[in-house]
Each structure stands twice: as C-alpha cells, then as structure tokens.
N, C-alpha and C positions, 0 to 999 in steps of 0.2 A: 445266591452269593452276595456277600456284603459289597456295598458300593465303595470303591477304593480309587483314590487319585494319587499318583506318584509325581512329585515335583522334581524336575531335572534342571538344575542351573547350568547355563551354557555361556561361556565367555571365550570368544576366539577359538572355537572348537571345530572349525571347518575341516581341518586336516585329520582330526582324530575321531569324529563322529562315525560310529559304525551303523550307517543307515540300514544296512541289511539286517542287523540284529534287532534294531528298533522295529522294522517292518515285520520281522518274524514274530515278535512279541505282539504286535497289533493283530495278527491273524489268529492268535490263540483264543481258546474259549473263555479264558478268565475275563471277568467284568472290569478289571482295572483299566483306568484311563491314564494318559500321560499329559502332564502340564509342563511344556518345555519353556523355560524362562530364559529369554535372551537378555543377558546382562551387559547391554551396551557394547556388543561385539563390533570390532572394526573390520573383520574379514567377512566371508560369505556365510557366516553361521546363520543369520536371520533368514536368508533366502533358502537355505537347506531346511531349516525348521518349518518354514511356511510350506514348502513342497511336501514335507512329511504330513503336515496337517491337512493339506489338500487331498492327499492320497487316502486318508482315513479320518474324515472330519468327526465321526462319532466317537473316536477313541483318542484323538490327539488334538490338543489345543496349544496355542502359542501365546505367551504373555511377553510382550516386548517392552523392556524398560528403556527409557530414553537415553540413559547414560550408564556407565559402569559403576555399580554400587558395591561390588564384592560379593563373594559367595554367600556369606551370612545373610546379607540383606536380600539377595535374590531368592534364597530359600524362604526367608521370613515372608516376603511379599507373595511368593508363590503359595505358601501354606494358607495365608489369609485369603487369597483369591479363591483357592480351592474350597475353603471352608464355607464360602457363601452358598455352595450347592448342597451343603449338609451331607457329605459322604459319611460312611461309617468309619473309614480309615483314611489317613493321609500319611504319605511317606515322602522321603527325599532320597535321591539316588545320584551318584556321580555320573556325569555324562560320558566318561571314558569306559563305562561298563566294566570296570575292574571287578565288580560283583555282578555276575550275570543277571539279567532281568528275570530269568526263570525262578530265581530265589524268592521273588515277590510272593508267589503262591504259597511258599513254605512259611513266610512271615505271616501271611493272612491266616493260615491254618492255626498258628500259635495263638493269635488273638481270638479266633473263633472258638477254639477249644478251651481257653482259659479266660473267663470273663473278668477275673480280677486283674489281669495284666493290661497295661496301657501302652507300653513301649516295647518294641522288639529292635534290638541293635545287632548288626552283624559284627562278628568277632573273628579276627584273622589269627587263629591259633594254628601253628605248624604241627598238627597232630598227624600220627601215622595214618596213611590212607587218604589224607586231605591234600588237594593240589593248591597249596598256598605258595605262590611264587612272589616273594618279596625280597628286595635287595637286603643283604645281611645288615648293613649299617643302619638302614631305615628301620628294619625290624627290631634291632637292638635299641635304637633311640625310642621307638614306639613303646617297647616293653618298659623301659625306664620311666618314660613319661606316665604310663598307666600306673606305675607304682606310686609316683608322687601324687597323682590325682587321687588314688585310693587313700593316701595319708590325709589329704586335704578334706575328703568327704567322711573319713572314718568308715568306709565301705569299699570292699574289694571290687575293682574294675579290671577287666583284662584288655579292653580295647575300646576307648571312647571315640576314636577318630575315624573309624571305618565309615565310608560315605554311603552306607545303606542302613536306613532306619525307617520304621513304620510305627504310627501312633494311632491309638483309638481316639476318635474325636469326642472329647469331653470338654466341659467349661475350663478345666484346669490346663489341659494340653494346648488348647487354643490360646488361653491367657498367657501361656509361656512364650508365645510368639508375638504378642500384641505390642511389644515395645522393641525398638532396635537393639541389637546386641552391641555391647561395648567391645567385645572380643572380635578380632579380625581372623585369627588363626585357629582358635579353639572354641568357636561358638557352640559346638556340641556340648562342651563341658559347662558353659554358662547356661545352656538350655536345661541340663540336668540339675544344675544348682537352683534354677528357678522352680522346676518341678518339685524338688525336694522341699522348698519352702511352701509351695502351694498345697502339696499333699499333707503337710504337717498338721493342718487344721482338722482333718478327719481321721488322724491316726495312721494313715497309710505311710509306707516307706518305699524307698527305692528298691529294696530287696523284694518287696511284695508286688511291686507294680512294673518293674523293668525285667525283661528277659534277654539274656545274652545268647545269641544264636551262633554257634560255631559254624563258619562257612565251610562247605566242601570244596569250594573253588574260589580263588581270588588271584588276579593277575596284575602285577605292577606294570601298568601301561606307560610306555615312553611318552615324554612330553609333558609330564606333570609340572604345574606352575609352583608347586611346593619345593622350596630349596632347603638344603641341609641346615642352613643357619636359622631357618624359620622355627625349627624345633626349639632352639634356645630362646627365641622371642616368646614362644608359647609358655615358657616357665614364668616369665614376667607377667603375662596375662593371667596365668593361673593364680599368682599371688593376688592380683587385683580381684579375681573372682572370689577367692577365699575371703578377702576383706569385705567385699560388697554383699555376699550372700551367706557364707558359711561360718564366719566367726560367731561366737555365742551371742554377741550383742548386735548382730547385723540387722538392719531395718527390714521389715517384711516387704517382699516383692508384691506389687499390686498390678494386675493387668486386666484388660477388658476380656470378658468371657467369650464374646463372639465378635466377628469383624465389622460390626456396625460402625465402629469408631475409626475405620480406616480413613486416613486423610486423603485429600484430593490428588496428591502426587501419586498415590497408589491406585485409587479408584479410577483415575483418568488415564492410567498408563495404557498405551495401545494394546489391544488384545485381538487375536485373530483366531477364529475357528472357521475353517473353510466351509462354505455353504454347499 
C-alpha cells in the first residue's frame, strides 16, 4: 500500500472531535497515518489530540502550532511537515469528519489506479442514493460559488470547498503549499490556481490531473465556524485570486519543490509523537 498521511487541522474542536471515529480508523488495515494539527486551540483540544497520539503512536502524530494561524496556514504547515517523510500521498480532512474517514481508502484507490491524476477532491453532489445532508441555503450558496469559480478558471468545478482532498506527492503539488495563502476563506481555490500555473509548463491541465469524487455520504456537522456572511467574503477573495493567478498576464507562481526551505517558525513548532 502507498504511504499516505492525512492532515487534520484542529482549532477549538474539543466538543466536536469524534474520538471514537478516529480510533476506529486507527485500527483499520490501511497504511494511512494521521497528522493532527493543533491550530492554537484555547480549549482542551491539544490534550485530546495528545491522548489520541499516545494511544496509537505509530499511526497518529500531533503538530502543535504555538498560536492560531487559521485553517489555511494550519493545513499548509501540516502538509509541509508531512512531506518531510516523503509519503506517496498527502491529504487534508476536516476535523468534524463531515466526510467519513473511510473515504480515504477510496481516494487512495483513485490515485493508485490512475497514475496521471494528482489530486482527488470530494464533491458533495445531492445525487439519488447518496446521503448528502447539507443545509439548503448553504448548498445553494455553495453551488452558486462553484459556478463563479468555474467562470474564473474557464473549467467546470462542482465543489471546490469540500474539506476532503488527497494529493500525489510531486514537486508541483508540494510547491503549491510552499508559500502562505493570501486567502482566508477559499484557500482551496488559491491552491488550484497555483497548481494550474505550475502544471502549465509541462502541458498538463486541471482536467487531466484533478479528479472530482462524488461522495456517498456527507453530514453538515453542527458548530461549524463558517458563517453565512463568509460566503460573500469569498467572492472578494476569488476576485483577488483571479487577478493574482488566472488573468492572462498574471505573473508565474514560483514555489520551493520540497520543504527544505521551511522557516524556523514551522520547523521548530512543537511536535509530539508518543513514544
């Protein structure tokens, strides 16, 4: 089985963490490991994460950031930290497990079976026979946002914001994480824009390298930090992404291929893997 690490950003998740579901995943035969990133939580999140790592040190690691950086930076630092171990695949997953961890194996299968693919993205399509439980207003806003993103890229997307993604580790995919994201709410879109530029040099395209995976199950978990007004802020960030990466005369994005260049604030962040 390919070596896989899943980054899980956590900020004040003590009341929402489904520890039982995480432990159930730990006991499965899959080789995937979890990197739980504590993003400066003020509650008992770090203590819970450390207990999870102590229970299964071979499968669970905790990266503790000294302060709250936000989800985008927590994911970015987690991916760069994971890349040091040279896994085959790195993904990120929302801590509320709105997308079940069992889907990770299905994402891995897609990348194993199709060597030309580099990214698998979960898509929350309300298809017949699929248990996608999403609040109607948020579902509508998400669909409208996906349409605008598609116009900006000139490429149809159905759902860029699902918090379940898996990447093949290549110089390009790691380079896309090598610089902090300017976007707070839609760093997933900025990530795709960076990859679009990085892949342009070898003739690849998003259509050839990205796979949208329709989820069988997704649950809108209560307590999300995303507010309805944040959808409208996202449109402003999308305009900035278009200007920075997607307009015809946009300067080329340049990033480091591997995480050798991680600064001391990342490299020295306290990390704990139970002994």
